[in-house]
C-alpha positions, 0 to 999 in steps of 0.5 A: 801550302798551295793557295786555294786558287791554284787548286781551283785552277788545276780542278779546271784544267783536269776537267778540261782534259777529261779527268772527272773527280780526280786525285790531285797532288800539289807540292811546293818545290824550291829553286834554291834562290833563283826565282823572286817573283813566284812560288813554284809547285808540282802537280799530279792529276791522277784518275783511274784508268788514265795516265797521270797528268804531270803539271808545274805552276807558278803562283805570283808572290810580288808585294804591293810596294814592288807592283806599284814599281813594276806592272804585275802584268808579267803573267799576262805577257807570258799567257800572250806568249803561249797562247798566241806568239808560240802557236803562231811560231808553230804554224810558221814551222808547220807551213815551212815543213820544218823538220821535227828535230829542227823545230822550237820546243817549249813547255805545253800550256794548260791554263792560268788565273789572271786575277790580281794577287792570284796570277797563276800559270800552269804548264806541263812539268818538264822534269817528268821528261828528264829535264832540269835546271842548270846549277846557277853557281857552276859556270856553264860548259861548252855542251850546255852553252852550245845547246842553249844558243841552238834554242835561242837561234831558233827562237829568234829565227821564228821572230824574224820569220814573223816579222817578214811574213806579217810585218803588221801583225808582228808589229802589233804584237811588239806593241802589246809588249812594249811597256816591258822595256820601259818597266826594265829600263826603270828598274836598271835605273833604280839599281844601277848606281848602287851596283856600281858601288858593289862592283868597285868594292870587289874590283882588283886594286890594279883595275879600280880606277880605270874601271870607275872611269870607264863606267862614268864616261862609257857605260850607261843605260841610255847607250845601251838602249840606243844601240838596240833601237839602231839594230839592223835586225830587231826580234822578240827576245826572251829578255832573261835567257840565263841558265836559270829560265832554261831546262836541259837534259842530256841526249843519248849521243852526249849533246844537250837539248835546252828548252826555254822557259819563263816568258815574262820579259819578253821584248823588242831588241837585237838578237844580241841582247839575249846572246850577250845576256846568256854569256855574262850571266852564265859563264866564267872567265875561263869559258869566255877565254876558251869559247866566247868567239867559238859561241858566238860563231855557233849562234850565228851558225844556227841562226843561219841554219833555222832561217834557211829552214824558214825559206830565208836567206841569212845573207840578206836577212841578217849578213855575218858582217852586220852580226859581227858589227853589233856584237862589238857594239853590244859588248859594254851591255855584257859588262852592265849585265854582270854589274846589275845581275851577278850579285843576285845570280850568285847570291847564296840561297840564305841571302836571296831577296824575297818580292813578299816582304814589305820592301820595294826594288831596294831588296835586290840591291841590299842583298848580301853578295856571296863569296863567289861574287868577287871571282865571277865579277873580276873575271868579267873586268879582266875580259874587258881589260884584255879585249882592249875595251877598257884601257 
């Protein structure tokens, strides 16, 4: 059942859009274990003589314990993204006459409720335009991955244009979201040691000792953070760019168009943060063996195209040599993300953690892993041995 606060918010949105005394239908939807911080709803606002208004809402469900560990300002950040940042990006595209087919597409924002324990955000319902989420139990394919990094490249290019054209304004915006980085580093610290044990419990015996030694000496959260600080080109990253936070649909020519959603975790980092995160949360060993190099090359080509459409020279702004160097430096981050994220990304629906109970972040560490997890995790480990990163 939808909370009364959401219905009141929708009534206000209906009035703002000139739907007087409408019929409002609110239905809960399930993400099949892909969403932990919110309850989701589809909404239809109907009025005789007007086209139906189709909306999508998220209502926060974070309990008091987790709120004490993680500021519940994530919806404030998301509102800021829609109201300020994405509007700024649209202005930049218009100023540079970027063709409509080359522009970043995001959901239309309708409104929010920032009141504590009622935090809600309402957007357009993209499913009514034929968009859907990818099955998180299936590894991404090339068509989907190519479409996803094309949208990611546009998102990053706009951040670069913003920082080049209005450096002080960009810096001020970054400072508004700086707490995000500290918050997520703290979360990672809480889970990392437990996740290492989970990883080693499913690691093939031939790799276990060498992997454990590598993790003890090379992979830690501080080292990853230091890499991000030294990046030649830092951008506003999505922060959680994985298939569950993307909507896609097939075009008539067989290509896929991807729209990013869930801008709660935006933070300033290297473009490789989002790219590596996407690859290691969405792909399997077979995909990376066949397409890893192709996909990273495709991302850089699309980033270059997007920068040129914004009248920026990629060879000056972010040369291919700098990108390739950072790609090598960031590869350990892929292993870190797999260790921390794959147990939850692949979790069975019945065992998905909840932020509604009494527990804190330990609910994520305690969640039972699925039968798919060992395969996906060992695939990542195999990559790092095959690439010669672990010897």
